[in-house]
C-alpha positions as CSV (number, residue, x, y, z in Angstrom):
1,M,-17.9,12.6,-14.8
2,L,-18.2,9.0,-13.8
3,G,-16.2,8.4,-10.6
4,G,-14.8,11.9,-10.4
5,S,-16.7,12.8,-7.3
6,E,-15.2,10.0,-5.3
7,L,-11.6,10.7,-6.3
8,P,-10.9,13.5,-3.7
9,S,-11.4,10.8,-1.0
10,L,-8.9,8.4,-2.6
11,G,-6.3,8.8,0.2
12,Q,-8.9,7.5,2.7
13,S,-9.3,4.4,0.5
14,L,-5.6,3.4,0.5
15,P,-4.6,0.4,2.4
16,E,-2.5,1.4,5.4
17,A,0.6,-0.3,4.0
18,W,0.4,1.8,0.9
19,R,0.1,5.2,2.6
20,D,3.8,5.9,2.8
21,L,4.3,4.7,-0.8
22,V,1.8,7.0,-2.5
23,N,1.8,10.8,-2.9
24,I,-1.6,12.1,-4.1
25,K,-1.9,15.5,-5.8
26,G,-5.0,17.1,-7.1
27,S,-5.3,18.9,-10.4
28,P,-8.4,20.4,-12.1
29,C,-7.0,19.7,-15.5
30,M,-3.9,17.7,-16.6
31,G,-4.1,18.9,-20.2
32,Y,-5.9,15.9,-21.4
33,C,-9.3,17.7,-21.4
34,K,-8.5,19.3,-24.7
35,D,-8.5,16.0,-26.6
36,G,-12.2,15.1,-27.2
37,A,-11.2,11.5,-27.8
38,M,-10.1,11.0,-24.1
39,Q,-12.6,10.6,-21.3
40,P,-12.3,12.4,-17.9
41,P,-11.7,12.2,-15.1
42,F,-8.0,11.5,-15.5
43,V,-5.5,10.1,-13.0
44,E,-1.8,9.5,-13.7
45,V,0.1,6.8,-11.8
46,N,3.9,6.8,-12.5
47,G,3.2,8.1,-16.0
48,E,0.4,5.7,-16.7
49,L,-2.8,7.5,-17.7
50,I,-6.1,6.2,-16.4
51,Q,-9.1,7.6,-18.2
52,E,-12.6,7.5,-16.7
53,A,-10.8,7.1,-13.4
54,S,-12.6,5.8,-10.3
55,V,-11.2,4.8,-6.9
56,S,-11.3,1.1,-7.9
57,K,-9.4,1.7,-11.2
58,V,-6.8,3.8,-9.4
59,L,-6.4,1.2,-6.6
60,D,-6.0,-1.6,-9.2
61,C,-3.3,0.4,-11.0
62,L,-1.5,1.3,-7.7
63,E,-1.5,-2.3,-6.7
64,K,0.2,-3.3,-10.0
65,H,2.9,-0.6,-9.6
66,I,3.5,-1.4,-5.9
67,A,3.7,-5.1,-6.6
68,H,6.4,-4.3,-9.2
69,G,8.3,-2.2,-6.6
70,T,7.7,1.2,-8.0
71,K,7.3,4.1,-5.6
72,E,4.4,6.5,-6.4
73,K,5.3,10.2,-6.7
């Protein structure tokens, strides 16, 4: 899994200003594993699915959502 090993440390990679805006939850499988056309690891940000997730991809997505004023849950 490309990038999967770094995802547990995602919280440490968050900018300080984002830490109160983001809630991180771990899950071994989000149900997407069953579809062979989709590539793990998966991360979901406000309903937006990120395939082949890495810390940099997740941070980019979070930045987009935070810039638009959405609060991560």
